[in-house]
C-alpha positions in Angstrom: 13.2 24.4 -12.2 14.8 21.1 -11.3 15.8 18.2 -13.6 17.1 14.7 -13.4 20.3 13.7 -15.1 20.3 9.9 -15.5 23.1 7.6 -16.6 21.5 4.5 -18.0 22.7 0.9 -18.3 23.4 0.0 -14.7 22.0 -2.9 -12.8 20.3 -2.3 -9.5 20.0 -4.6 -6.5 18.7 -4.6 -3.0 15.5 -3.9 -1.1 13.2 -1.0 -1.4 10.0 -0.2 0.5 7.2 1.5 -1.4 5.9 4.8 0.0 2.4 5.0 1.4 -0.5 5.1 -1.0 -0.9 8.7 -2.3 -4.4 7.9 -3.5 -5.4 6.8 0.0 -3.5 9.6 1.8 -5.1 12.5 0.0 -8.8 11.5 0.5 -8.1 10.5 4.1 -6.6 14.0 4.8 -9.9 15.4 3.6 -11.8 12.8 5.7 -10.1 14.1 8.8 -12.3 17.2 8.5 -15.3 15.0 9.3 -14.4 14.8 13.0 -13.8 17.3 15.8 -11.5 14.7 17.4 -7.9 14.2 16.4 -7.2 11.8 13.5 -3.7 10.3 13.3 -2.5 9.0 10.0 0.7 7.0 9.5 2.6 6.1 6.3 1.7 9.3 4.6 4.0 9.8 1.6 6.2 13.0 1.8 5.3 14.3 -1.6 4.2 17.5 -3.2 0.4 16.7 -3.4 0.3 15.8 0.3 2.1 19.0 1.3 -0.4 21.0 -0.7 -3.3 19.2 0.9 -2.0 19.8 4.4 -1.7 23.5 3.7 -5.3 23.5 2.4 -6.5 21.9 5.7 -4.6 24.5 7.8 -6.1 27.4 5.8 -9.5 25.9 6.6 -8.7 26.1 10.3 -7.6 22.5 11.0 -4.6 22.0 13.3 -1.9 19.9 11.7 0.7 18.3 13.9 3.7 16.6 12.2 4.7 13.6 14.2 7.4 12.4 11.8 8.1 12.6 8.0 5.2 10.2 7.5 2.8 10.6 10.4 0.4 13.5 11.1 -2.4 14.2 13.5 -5.1 16.5 12.2 -7.7 18.1 14.5 -10.5 19.9 12.8 -12.4 21.3 15.8 -11.8 24.9 14.7 -12.9 25.0 11.1 -13.3 28.5 9.7 -16.2 29.6 7.5 -14.0 30.3 4.5 -13.8 28.7 1.2 -10.8 26.5 0.3 -7.9 28.3 -1.2 -8.3 28.6 -4.9 -4.7 28.5 -5.9 -3.9 25.5 -3.8 -7.0 23.6 -5.0 -5.9 24.1 -8.6 -2.6 22.4 -7.9 -4.0 19.0 -7.1 -6.6 16.6 -8.5 -8.2 15.6 -5.2 -9.3 19.1 -4.0 -13.0 18.3 -4.8 -12.9 15.7 -2.0 -13.1 18.6 0.5 -16.8 18.9 -0.6 -18.3 15.9 1.3 -16.7 16.8 4.7 -17.3 20.5 4.5 -21.0 20.0 3.4 -21.4 17.6 6.3 -19.8 20.0 8.8 -21.2 23.4 7.7 -23.6 22.8 4.8 -21.8 24.8 2.0 -18.6 25.0 0.0 -17.4 26.6 -3.2 -14.6 24.9 -5.0 -12.6 25.8 -8.1 -12.0 23.4 -10.9 -9.2 21.1 -9.8 -5.7 20.7 -11.1 -3.6 17.5 -11.4 -2.3 15.5 -14.4 -3.3 16.6 -17.9 -4.0 13.1 -19.2 -7.4 13.8 -20.8 -10.8 14.8 -19.6 -11.2 13.9 -16.0 -14.9 14.3 -15.4 -16.4 15.3 -12.0 -20.0 14.4 -13.1 -20.0 11.2 -10.9 -19.3 13.4 -7.8 -22.3 15.5 -8.5 -24.6 12.4 -9.2 -23.8 11.2 -5.7 -24.0 14.6 -3.9 -27.3 15.5 -5.5 -28.8 12.2 -4.4 -27.7 13.0 -0.9 -29.5 16.3 -0.9 -26.9 18.8 -2.2 -27.7 21.6 -4.7 -25.0 22.0 -7.3 -24.4 25.2 -9.2 -21.8 24.8 -12.0 -20.1 28.0 -13.1 -17.3 28.3 -15.8 -14.6 28.3 -13.1 -16.2 26.8 -9.9 -18.8 24.6 -8.2 -21.1 26.1 -5.6 -22.5 23.4 -3.3 -25.2 23.8 -0.6 -27.3 21.5 1.6 -29.8 22.0 4.4 -28.9 18.5 5.6 -27.4 15.4 4.0 -29.8 12.5 3.8 -29.1 8.8 2.9 -30.0 7.7 -0.6 -29.9 4.7 -3.0 -27.1 5.8 -5.4 -26.1 4.1 -8.6 -22.9 5.7 -9.9 -22.7 6.3 -13.7 -19.1 5.0 -13.7 -16.7 3.2 -11.3 -15.0 6.4 -10.4 -12.5 6.2 -7.6 -12.8 9.8 -6.4 -16.5 9.8 -7.2 -17.0 6.8 -4.9 -14.8 8.4 -2.2 -16.9 11.6 -2.5 -20.1 9.6 -2.0 -18.7 7.8 1.0 -17.3 10.9 2.7 -20.7 12.7 2.4 -22.8 9.6 3.4 -21.1 8.6 6.7 -22.7 11.6 8.5 -25.9 11.7 6.4 -29.1 10.9 8.1 -30.3 7.4 7.3 -29.0 4.6 5.1 -27.0 5.0 1.9 -26.4 2.4 -0.8 -23.6 3.0 -3.3 -23.8 0.7 -6.3 -21.3 0.5 -9.2 -18.7 1.7 -6.6 -15.0 1.6 -7.2 -13.1 -0.9 -5.0 -9.4 -0.2 -5.5 -7.0 -0.8 -2.5 -7.0 3.0 -1.8 -10.8 3.1 -1.7 -10.7 0.2 0.8 -8.2 2.1 2.9 -10.5 5.1 3.0 -13.5 3.0 4.1 -11.5 1.1 6.8 -10.1 4.3 8.2 -13.6 5.9 8.4 -14.9 2.8 10.2 -12.0 3.2 12.7 -13.4 6.7 13.2 -16.8 5.3 14.0 -18.5 5.1 10.6 -20.6 2.1 9.6 -19.6 1.0 6.2 -20.0 -2.6 4.9 -19.2 -4.2 1.6 -15.7 -2.9 1.6 -13.7 -4.3 -1.4 -16.9 -4.9 -3.4 -18.8 -2.7 -5.9 -21.8 -2.4 -3.5 -21.2 -0.3 -0.4 -23.8 0.0 2.4 -23.5 3.0 4.8 -25.5 3.6 7.9 -25.2 7.3 8.8 -23.9 8.2 12.3 -24.2 11.5 14.2 -20.5 12.0 14.7 -17.1 10.5 14.2 -14.5 10.1 16.9 -10.7 9.9 17.4 -8.8 7.3 15.4 -5.4 6.2 14.3 -4.8 4.5 11.0 -1.8 3.2 8.9 -2.1 3.6 5.1 -1.1 0.7 2.9 1.7 0.7 0.3 1.3 2.6 -3.0 0.4 -0.2 -5.4 1.2 2.1 -8.4 4.7 2.5 -7.1 5.0 -1.2 -6.6 4.2 -1.8 -10.3 6.7 0.9 -11.3 9.4 -0.8 -9.3 8.6 -4.2 -10.9 8.8 -2.6 -14.3 12.1 -1.0 -13.4 13.6 -4.2 -12.3 12.5 -6.1 -15.4 13.9 -3.6 -18.0 17.2 -3.2 -16.2 17.7 -6.9 -15.5 17.9 -6.1 -11.8 17.0 -8.3 -8.8 14.9 -6.3 -6.4 13.0 -7.1 -3.3 10.0 -4.8 -2.8 9.2 -5.0 0.9 5.7 -4.9 2.2 4.2 -4.8 -1.3 1.0 -6.7 -0.5 1.3 -9.3 -3.4 -2.4 -10.2 -3.3 -3.1 -6.7 -4.7 -1.0 -7.5 -7.8 -2.6 -10.6 -9.1 -3.8 -8.7 -12.2 -0.5 -6.9 -12.4 1.1 -10.4 -12.7 -1.2 -11.3 -15.5 -0.7 -8.1 -17.5 3.1 -7.9 -17.1 3.2 -11.7 -17.5 2.2 -11.2 -21.1 5.5 -9.4 -21.6 7.5 -12.2 -19.9 7.8 -10.5 -16.5 7.8 -12.8 -13.5 8.4 -12.6 -9.8 7.9 -14.6 -6.6 6.0 -13.7 -3.5 7.8 -14.1 -0.2 5.4 -13.3 2.6 4.4 -9.7 2.1 7.3 -9.0 -0.2 7.7 -9.2 -4.0 11.0 -10.4 -5.3 11.8 -9.7 -8.9 14.7 -11.9 -10.2 17.5 -10.5 -12.3 18.3 -11.0 -16.0 14.8 -12.0 -17.0 14.2 -12.8 -20.6 11.3 -10.6 -21.7 9.3 -12.2 -24.5 5.8 -11.3 -25.5 3.4 -14.3 -24.9 1.2 -14.6 -27.9 -2.5 -15.4 -27.6 -3.9 -18.7 -28.9 -3.3 -19.3 -32.6 -0.4 -16.8 -32.6 -2.7 -13.8 -32.2 -1.1 -10.5 -31.0 -1.9 -10.1 -27.3 -3.5 -7.0 -25.8 -2.9 -5.3 -22.4 -5.8 -3.0 -21.6 -6.7 -0.9 -18.6 -9.8 -1.5 -16.6 -11.4 -0.6 -13.2 -10.2 -2.7 -10.2 -9.6 -5.6 -10.1 -8.6 -5.0 -13.7 -5.2 -3.7 -14.9 -4.9 -0.2 -13.5 -4.7 2.7 -15.9 -1.8 4.2 -13.9 0.2 1.1 -14.8 0.0 1.7 -18.6 2.9 4.2 -19.0 5.5 2.0 -17.3 4.1 -1.1 -19.0 4.8 0.5 -22.4 8.5 0.9 -21.5 8.6 -2.8 -20.6 7.0 -3.7 -23.9 9.8 -1.8 -25.7 12.3 -4.3 -24.2 10.3 -7.5 -24.8 10.7 -9.6 -27.9 7.5 -9.6 -29.9 4.5 -7.4 -30.7 1.8 -6.2 -28.2 -1.2 -3.9 -28.3 -1.6 -1.5 -25.4 -5.1 -0.2 -25.0 -5.7 2.7 -22.6 -9.4 3.0 -22.3 -9.8 5.9 -19.8 -7.7 8.9 -20.7 -7.1 10.2 -24.2 -3.8 11.9 -23.4 -2.2 9.1 -21.4 -0.2 7.7 -24.4 1.0 10.9 -25.9 4.4 10.6 -24.0 5.2 7.7 -26.4 6.8 10.2 -28.8 9.6 10.6 -26.2 10.2 6.9 -26.2 10.2 6.9 -30.0 12.9 9.5 -30.0 14.9 7.2 -27.7 14.7 4.4 -30.2 11.5 2.6 -29.3 9.3 1.1 -32.1 5.8 2.3 -31.3 2.9 2.9 -33.6 0.4 5.3 -31.9 -2.8 4.1 -33.6 -5.1 6.7 -31.9 -5.3 8.4 -28.5 -6.2 5.2 -26.8 -4.1 2.5 -28.6 -0.5 1.8 -29.3 1.3 -1.1 -30.9 4.8 -1.8 -29.5 7.4 -3.9 -31.3 10.4 -5.0 -29.3 13.0 -5.3 -28.2 14.6 -1.9 -29.0 17.8 -0.5 -27.9 16.9 2.8 -26.1 19.4 5.7 -26.2 19.7 8.5 -23.8 18.1 11.9 -24.5 20.7 14.6 -23.5 18.6 17.4 -25.0 16.0 16.7 -22.3 12.5 15.3 -22.1 9.6 17.0 -20.1 7.7 15.0 -17.6 4.1 15.5 -18.7 2.4 13.9 -15.7 3.3 11.7 -12.7 3.1 8.3 -14.3 4.6 9.3 -17.7 7.4 11.0 -15.8 8.2 7.8 -13.9 8.0 5.8 -17.1 10.6 8.1 -18.7 12.8 7.7 -15.7 12.5 3.9 -16.1 13.3 4.2 -19.8 16.3 6.4 -19.1 17.7 3.9 -16.5 17.7 1.1 -19.1 18.9 3.3 -22.0 22.4 3.5 -23.3 23.9 6.9 -22.4 22.7 9.9 -20.5 19.2 11.4 -20.3 17.8 14.6 -18.9 14.3 14.8 -17.6 12.8 18.3 -17.1 9.7 19.3 -15.0 10.4 16.7 -12.4 8.1 18.4 -10.0 5.5 16.2 -11.7 7.4 13.1 -10.6 7.8 14.5 -7.1 4.0 14.9 -6.8 3.7 11.1 -6.7 7.1 9.5 -5.9 8.9 10.4 -2.7 12.6 11.1 -3.0 12.7 8.7 -5.9 16.2 9.6 -7.0 17.7 9.0 -3.5 15.9 5.7 -3.0 16.9 4.4 -6.5 20.5 5.7 -6.1 20.7 3.6 -2.9 20.0 0.5 -5.2 22.8 1.4 -7.6 21.0 3.8 -10.0 22.9 6.9 -11.2 20.5 9.8 -11.0 21.4 13.3 -10.1 19.0 16.1 -9.3 20.1 19.4 -10.7 18.7 22.9 -10.9 18.3 23.9 -14.5 
């Protein structure tokens, strides 16, 4: 098992380009199964979850051609009539998104319960709301989902929550369904928009992209396409947080600043500021981090919400920033009941955090953080990155175990940050 050894307290500087959006890449790899023609995807992050997904596609009979570290062509004209590999499906969260394409292409699929981050209950009910409406029978067993259809048919769907993967599932199934589909209460995050735009490039007819109401006119087949995935806006937020707590000046190239207007509001409550220069975000060095109180001196709150609200995946890194800001703030994570449990690691480093319940934490700052030589496990992708950020601003040396979790979402992060002046060493434990 590999680990990171981090020497904290060093300023970073320079330019860094965020990887492609993991949460667009994974559903688009599944979407490539919808067409017999080749689909070429660029800016695919070279991370663990992507490699697992590509292997899944190959085992289903798709031909995967690697054009470069970040570009692939997938041709699914030779799909086999076998079920997706159980062990691989259980390694990633997005394996259920194989359902829509395989139901459209061959009318049946059996999927195991997915893997991914253990951050609380991650329900799949919204997927099945959409699939049943489109004409799919769903049998739920203790360990799997057996899905069948004699033909997908368009429907008027109202999702029971703004689920990102639930919305993507509905879209992937509806583009080849017979007739018209309406998806109301749909998620509209940047990665959902990427999925819809790529499908349109393949010949789908999706309107309302970027809104919570999608209209889809089913087509008979999809064709060849080439698409470039946008930057990972979760990684952009992580890099902003890293620059803020280490007092570093960083240019985040190609960051799509318009996707970070709510990020600016949320982190702005902790005194974090940056300027937009074209498509880049420039975080100035040596910022004074001070919590901005609400009117009448009330303690402010930063809470997660569906897009365009403050993204739940931002919460972990935001807590680290809060430990370095002067003042008191409430962090409210509304979606996942295990997301905040990594805070005990920050407390052991010297942070002053009161975990009120599984969804709320009060952070009082600033606190001097100290390195954890005994080692801290990375419980999930975002908490792992948050601990890495904390270690880089801490005094002394820290060790982070289980960094395979970080590798699942952040490509070569230690190499890219070392190029900016960070001191991170990857070792085999």
